[in-house]
C-alpha positions as CSV (number, residue, x, y, z in Angstrom):
1,M,5.2,14.4,6.0
2,D,6.4,17.6,3.8
3,D,6.4,15.1,0.7
4,P,2.9,15.4,-1.1
5,N,4.1,11.6,-2.5
6,F,3.2,10.5,1.3
7,H,0.8,13.1,3.0
8,R,-1.8,10.8,5.3
9,S,-0.4,7.7,3.6
10,V,-0.4,4.2,5.3
11,V,2.7,2.1,4.0
12,L,2.7,-1.6,4.5
13,L,6.6,-2.5,5.1
14,V,7.4,-5.1,3.0
15,E,11.1,-5.2,3.7
16,H,13.2,-3.8,5.9
17,G,17.3,-4.5,6.5
18,E,20.7,-3.3,6.6
19,S,20.2,-2.4,2.9
20,G,17.2,-0.1,3.4
21,A,13.7,-0.6,3.3
22,M,11.4,-0.9,0.9
23,G,7.2,-0.2,1.4
24,I,3.9,0.2,-0.6
25,V,1.1,2.9,0.0
26,F,-2.2,1.4,-0.1
27,N,-4.4,4.3,0.9
28,R,-4.0,6.4,-2.5
29,P,-6.2,6.0,-5.5
30,S,-5.0,6.8,-8.5
31,D,-6.8,8.1,-11.7
32,I,-5.9,4.9,-13.6
33,A,-8.8,2.1,-14.1
34,L,-8.2,-1.3,-13.3
35,A,-10.5,-2.0,-16.3
36,D,-7.8,-0.5,-18.3
37,I,-4.9,-2.4,-16.9
38,G,-7.3,-5.5,-17.5
39,Q,-7.6,-4.3,-21.0
40,E,-3.8,-4.3,-21.6
41,H,-3.3,-7.8,-20.7
42,G,-6.5,-9.0,-22.7
43,M,-9.0,-9.1,-19.6
44,D,-12.5,-8.2,-19.9
45,V,-12.6,-6.1,-16.5
46,S,-15.7,-4.6,-15.0
47,D,-15.8,-1.0,-14.8
48,E,-16.8,-1.5,-11.3
49,A,-13.5,-3.2,-10.1
50,G,-12.3,0.5,-9.6
51,V,-8.9,2.1,-9.6
52,A,-5.1,1.3,-9.1
53,F,-3.6,2.8,-6.2
54,L,-0.2,4.9,-6.0
55,G,2.0,3.1,-4.2
56,G,4.9,5.3,-4.0
57,P,7.1,7.1,-6.0
58,V,9.5,5.0,-7.1
59,Q,8.9,3.0,-10.3
60,R,5.5,3.5,-10.6
61,E,5.4,1.5,-13.8
62,R,5.6,-1.6,-11.4
63,G,2.5,-2.9,-10.4
64,F,2.3,-5.0,-6.8
65,L,-1.0,-6.9,-5.7
66,V,-1.5,-6.6,-1.8
67,H,-3.9,-9.5,-1.5
68,R,-6.2,-11.5,0.8
69,R,-6.3,-14.8,-1.2
70,T,-4.7,-18.0,0.0
71,D,-5.5,-19.2,-3.7
72,V,-3.0,-17.3,-5.7
73,T,0.4,-18.6,-7.0
74,D,3.7,-16.9,-6.6
75,S,2.5,-14.9,-3.6
76,V,4.1,-14.1,-0.3
77,K,2.7,-14.7,3.0
78,L,3.3,-11.3,4.8
79,D,0.8,-11.5,7.9
80,E,-2.4,-13.3,8.6
81,D,-4.9,-12.8,5.4
82,V,-2.1,-10.2,3.8
83,F,0.1,-11.6,0.9
84,L,1.7,-9.9,-2.1
85,S,2.5,-11.0,-5.5
86,V,4.3,-9.4,-8.3
87,S,3.0,-11.8,-11.0
88,T,1.5,-11.4,-14.3
89,D,-0.5,-14.7,-13.8
90,A,-1.4,-13.4,-9.8
91,L,-2.8,-10.1,-11.9
92,K,-4.7,-11.7,-14.1
93,T,-6.5,-14.4,-11.0
94,L,-7.3,-11.1,-9.3
95,L,-8.3,-8.9,-11.5
96,A,-10.7,-11.8,-12.7
97,G,-12.0,-12.2,-9.2
98,D,-13.5,-9.8,-6.1
99,P,-12.2,-6.5,-6.2
100,A,-12.5,-6.4,-2.5
101,S,-9.8,-8.5,-1.9
102,Y,-7.1,-6.8,-3.2
103,R,-5.3,-3.8,-4.3
104,L,-3.1,-3.2,-7.2
105,C,-0.7,-0.5,-6.3
106,L,1.9,1.3,-9.0
107,G,5.7,1.8,-7.5
108,Y,6.9,2.0,-3.9
109,A,8.3,3.9,-1.5
110,G,12.2,3.1,-0.6
111,W,14.6,3.9,2.0
112,G,18.5,3.8,2.1
113,P,20.0,2.3,4.4
114,G,19.0,4.4,8.0
115,Q,16.9,6.8,6.1
116,L,13.4,5.1,7.5
117,E,15.0,5.1,11.5
118,R,16.1,8.6,10.9
119,E,12.7,10.0,9.9
120,M,11.0,7.9,12.4
121,V,13.2,9.4,15.0
122,A,12.2,13.0,13.2
123,G,8.6,12.2,14.1
124,G,7.7,11.6,10.0
125,W,6.1,7.7,10.5
126,L,4.0,6.1,13.1
127,N,4.4,2.5,13.6
128,S,1.7,-0.1,13.5
129,T,0.7,-3.5,13.0
130,I,-0.3,-5.1,9.5
131,S,-4.0,-5.1,9.9
132,A,-6.0,-7.2,6.6
133,K,-9.1,-5.2,8.0
134,R,-7.9,-1.8,7.5
135,I,-6.5,-2.5,3.9
136,F,-9.3,-4.4,2.3
137,D,-12.4,-3.8,4.5
138,T,-12.0,0.3,5.7
139,P,-13.1,2.4,3.3
140,V,-10.0,4.0,1.6
141,E,-11.1,7.7,2.6
142,K,-10.7,6.8,6.2
143,I,-7.9,4.4,6.5
144,W,-5.4,6.8,7.5
145,D,-7.8,8.1,9.9
146,A,-8.8,4.3,11.1
147,V,-5.2,3.5,11.5
148,I,-4.1,6.7,13.6
149,R,-6.9,6.0,15.8
150,D,-5.9,2.2,16.1
151,L,-2.7,3.3,18.1
152,G,-4.9,5.3,20.5
153,I,-3.9,8.8,19.3
154,D,-6.9,11.3,18.3
155,P,-5.6,12.4,14.6
156,A,-6.6,16.3,16.1
157,F,-3.6,16.3,18.4
158,L,-0.7,15.5,15.8
159,V,1.9,17.9,15.0
160,Q,4.4,17.8,12.0
161,G,7.9,16.4,13.5
162,G,10.5,19.2,14.1
163,G,13.5,17.2,14.4
164,K,16.3,17.2,12.0
165,Q,16.5,14.1,9.0
């Protein structure tokens, strides 16, 4: 994609319907430390917890928690071992736990009616299945490459789509 917000991004599509689509990028680290976010919520979070992720260009002040913990209340199950939450209680629970079990993503990606479909036809996006392994266990700098290879595609052979949107 030409848009720098989505260059080599992997997006977890969480909603798709007649009114449009919403997704969360989970492979673009930000420079915002989780320890700083924890401090804003009165929590002592280790510097080793890492950073938040850039979930998309829309409403970056909103946090979306993609996680794999079944015990976190107010969560929506997206797939086996993949949940989504937006509550402050869930944030506190996850920040106090293992950083490998969640990603705090700031903002989201949004598409109007038919927009995502047009971008897919133009070659801007590839479709894959949800994978907890890719979201949580693959090193962040290797996620895009791994997802492309999971589709049976060698990234060296990808060319930018030339269709009109």
